[in-house]
C-alpha positions as CSV (number, residue, x, y, z in Angstrom):
1,X,105.8,68.6,88.9
2,X,107.6,71.9,89.6
3,X,109.1,71.9,93.1
4,X,107.2,74.9,94.3
5,X,103.9,73.7,92.9
6,X,104.5,70.3,94.5
7,X,105.4,71.8,97.9
8,X,102.4,74.2,97.8
9,X,100.0,71.3,96.8
10,X,101.4,69.1,99.6
11,X,101.1,71.7,102.3
12,X,97.6,72.8,101.2
13,X,96.4,69.2,101.1
14,X,97.8,68.5,104.5
15,X,95.9,71.6,105.9
16,X,92.7,70.7,104.2
17,X,92.9,67.2,105.6
18,X,93.5,68.6,109.1
19,X,90.3,70.7,108.9
20,X,88.3,67.7,107.7
21,X,89.7,65.6,110.5
22,X,90.0,68.0,113.5
23,X,87.0,70.3,112.8
24,X,84.4,67.7,111.9
25,X,82.6,68.0,115.3
26,X,82.5,71.8,115.1
27,X,81.4,71.8,111.5
28,X,78.6,69.4,112.3
29,X,77.5,71.4,115.3
30,X,77.4,74.6,113.1
31,X,75.4,72.7,110.5
32,X,72.9,71.6,113.1
33,X,72.3,75.2,114.2
34,X,72.2,76.5,110.7
35,X,69.7,73.9,109.5
36,X,67.5,74.5,112.5
37,X,67.3,78.2,111.6
38,X,66.5,77.5,107.9
39,X,63.7,75.0,108.9
40,X,62.3,77.7,111.2
41,X,62.1,80.0,108.1
42,X,65.1,82.2,109.0
43,X,68.0,83.1,106.8
44,X,71.6,82.3,107.3
45,X,73.5,85.6,107.7
46,X,77.2,85.7,106.8
47,X,79.6,88.5,107.2
48,X,83.2,88.3,105.9
49,X,84.8,91.0,108.0
50,X,87.9,92.6,106.7
51,X,90.0,92.9,103.4
52,X,89.9,89.5,101.8
53,X,87.7,87.8,104.4
54,X,84.7,89.0,102.4
55,X,85.7,86.2,99.9
56,X,84.5,83.7,102.5
57,X,81.0,85.3,102.6
58,X,81.0,85.6,98.8
59,X,81.8,81.9,98.4
60,X,78.5,80.8,100.1
61,X,76.3,83.6,98.9
62,X,74.3,83.3,95.6
63,X,76.7,80.5,94.6
64,X,76.2,77.7,92.1
65,X,75.6,74.6,94.2
66,X,75.0,76.8,97.2
67,X,72.0,77.3,99.5
68,X,69.7,80.1,98.5
69,X,68.6,81.0,102.1
70,X,71.9,82.9,102.7
71,X,71.9,86.6,103.5
72,X,75.4,87.8,102.4
73,X,76.5,91.0,104.3
74,X,78.8,93.3,102.4
75,X,78.8,96.7,104.1
76,X,80.8,99.4,102.4
77,X,84.4,99.8,103.4
78,X,84.8,96.4,105.0
79,X,86.5,94.7,102.0
80,X,89.2,95.6,99.5
81,X,86.7,96.3,96.7
82,X,84.7,99.0,98.6
83,X,87.4,100.3,101.0
84,X,87.2,103.9,99.8
85,X,88.1,104.5,102.6
86,X,88.3,101.4,104.8
87,X,86.0,101.0,107.7
88,X,87.3,97.6,108.7
89,X,89.4,99.2,111.5
90,X,86.6,101.5,112.8
91,X,84.7,100.8,116.0
92,X,81.1,101.6,116.5
93,X,79.7,100.5,113.2
94,X,78.4,97.0,114.3
95,X,74.9,98.1,115.4
96,X,74.4,99.9,112.1
97,X,75.6,96.9,110.1
98,X,73.4,94.4,111.9
99,X,70.4,96.7,111.7
100,X,70.8,97.2,107.9
101,X,70.9,93.5,107.3
102,X,68.1,92.7,109.8
103,X,70.1,90.5,112.2
104,X,68.3,90.3,115.5
105,X,67.6,88.0,118.5
106,X,67.6,84.3,117.7
107,X,68.9,84.8,114.2
108,X,72.1,83.1,113.2
109,X,75.3,84.8,112.0
110,X,78.4,83.2,110.4
111,X,81.2,85.6,111.1
112,X,84.3,85.1,109.0
113,X,87.6,86.8,109.6
114,X,90.6,84.8,108.3
115,X,92.6,85.4,111.5
116,X,89.9,86.5,113.9
117,X,91.2,89.7,115.4
118,X,90.1,92.4,112.9
119,X,88.5,95.4,114.7
120,X,85.2,95.3,112.8
121,X,84.8,91.6,113.2
122,X,85.3,91.7,117.0
123,X,82.9,94.6,117.2
124,X,80.2,92.7,115.2
125,X,80.8,89.6,117.4
126,X,80.2,91.7,120.6
127,X,77.1,93.3,119.2
128,X,75.7,90.0,118.0
129,X,76.0,88.5,121.4
130,X,74.4,91.6,123.0
131,X,71.4,91.0,120.6
132,X,71.0,87.3,121.4
133,X,72.2,86.3,117.9
134,X,73.5,82.7,117.6
135,X,77.1,83.2,116.5
136,X,79.3,80.8,114.4
137,X,82.8,82.0,113.9
138,X,85.4,80.8,111.3
139,X,88.9,82.0,111.9
140,X,92.5,80.8,112.7
141,X,92.6,80.1,116.4
142,X,96.3,79.6,116.8
143,X,97.1,82.6,114.5
144,X,94.9,84.8,116.6
145,X,96.7,83.7,119.8
146,X,100.1,84.3,118.2
147,X,99.4,88.0,117.4
148,X,100.4,90.1,120.5
149,X,97.6,91.5,122.6
150,X,99.1,95.0,122.1
151,X,99.1,94.8,118.3
152,X,98.0,98.2,117.0
153,X,95.2,96.8,114.8
154,X,93.5,94.7,117.5
155,X,90.1,95.6,119.0
156,X,90.5,97.4,122.3
157,X,89.0,94.4,124.0
158,X,92.1,92.4,122.9
159,X,89.8,89.5,122.2
160,X,89.4,87.2,119.1
161,X,86.0,86.5,117.5
162,X,86.1,82.8,118.5
163,X,85.9,83.8,122.1
164,X,82.3,85.0,121.6
165,X,81.1,82.1,119.5
166,X,78.4,79.6,120.2
167,X,80.2,77.4,117.7
168,X,83.9,78.2,116.9
169,X,85.3,76.6,113.8
170,X,89.0,76.8,113.2
171,X,90.1,77.3,109.5
172,X,93.7,76.1,110.4
173,X,95.4,79.0,108.7
174,X,99.0,78.9,109.8
175,X,101.0,81.9,111.0
176,X,101.9,84.0,109.0
177,X,99.4,82.6,106.4
178,X,101.8,82.2,103.5
179,X,103.7,78.9,103.5
180,X,106.4,79.0,100.8
181,X,110.0,80.0,101.0
182,X,112.7,80.4,98.4
183,X,116.4,81.5,98.3
184,X,116.9,85.2,98.1
185,X,113.3,86.0,99.1
186,X,112.9,87.2,102.7
187,X,109.1,86.9,103.0
188,X,107.0,83.8,102.9
189,X,104.7,83.6,99.9
190,X,101.8,81.4,98.7
191,X,98.8,82.3,100.9
192,X,96.5,79.8,102.4
193,X,93.6,81.6,104.1
194,X,91.2,81.9,101.2
195,X,91.5,78.3,100.2
196,X,91.2,76.9,103.7
197,X,88.4,79.2,104.8
198,X,86.3,78.5,101.7
199,X,86.8,74.8,102.1
200,X,85.7,75.0,105.7
201,X,82.6,77.0,104.8
202,X,81.6,74.6,101.9
203,X,81.9,71.6,104.3
204,X,79.6,73.4,106.7
205,X,77.1,74.3,104.0
206,X,77.1,70.9,102.5
207,X,76.2,69.4,105.9
208,X,73.6,72.1,106.4
209,X,71.9,71.3,103.2
210,X,71.8,67.6,104.1
211,X,70.4,68.3,107.5
212,X,67.7,70.7,106.2
213,X,66.4,67.9,104.1
214,X,66.6,65.3,106.9
215,X,64.6,67.7,109.2
216,X,61.8,68.0,106.6
217,X,62.8,71.4,105.2
218,X,63.5,72.4,101.7
219,X,67.1,73.3,100.8
220,X,66.7,75.7,97.9
221,X,69.9,75.5,95.8
222,X,71.2,77.7,93.1
223,X,72.4,76.2,89.8
224,X,75.1,77.9,87.7
225,X,73.9,80.8,85.6
226,X,76.0,79.4,82.8
227,X,74.0,76.2,82.0
228,X,70.8,75.6,80.1
229,X,67.7,75.9,82.3
230,X,69.4,78.1,84.8
231,X,66.9,81.0,84.5
232,X,63.9,78.6,84.9
233,X,65.4,77.2,88.0
234,X,66.9,80.3,89.6
235,X,64.4,83.0,88.9
236,X,61.6,81.7,91.1
237,X,64.1,81.3,94.0
238,X,65.4,84.9,93.3
239,X,61.9,86.3,93.3
240,X,61.0,84.5,96.5
241,X,63.9,86.0,98.5
242,X,64.5,89.3,96.6
243,X,62.9,91.4,99.4
244,X,64.6,89.5,102.3
245,X,68.2,89.1,101.0
246,X,69.8,92.5,100.5
247,X,72.4,91.8,97.8
248,X,70.2,89.9,95.4
249,X,69.5,91.8,92.3
250,X,67.8,91.1,89.0
251,X,69.9,89.6,86.3
252,X,67.2,89.1,83.7
């Protein structure tokens, strides 16, 4: 195996194993909360706040093998696709975002920000707690601590999202995210955040699905839109949640 590929595989595997080992209790606590809310008839709200962090929300929203009762939140300007201009560094939008996606008292919100200090993510965490929303955070705890409190792109509170959480799950993204080095190249390369965060979220959702069933609920699960029988399986689920989940749209 090529040396760089081998090194990248080794380090990513080590980090994945550290999540499975060290975050098990937090992942299970998050799954308990999420499954309770689904059994109550509520949706799981998920917001990936900031540039690439939206990928985390995308990974568990309307996903083959994923739970249907997930309300993905993708407000304009908060990810690299819709940042025309960016709103990820703007204060004051959190109430409007939570209002638009109908996130209120006793609802649950998974807040994903790879590192945990992005302005819009902290703003949403603060607003969620004001509303009495149960908050699960997924971010890199040590990374967030490493970034200086006076860093220009921090929230004025100087806090990280995990400081507001009911359940705080660490995605174990190392500082400065990328992990590879090579002669003649000053910067680290080979990022980790997307892989580690999506793995963490999929572990959480897998346990949530199991617990929904154990608690007598029905985990409605999407199948791939690229296999025979997909329309017959998915369309009734889509029609059931079309008016409650904002980013579902007809594909038929």
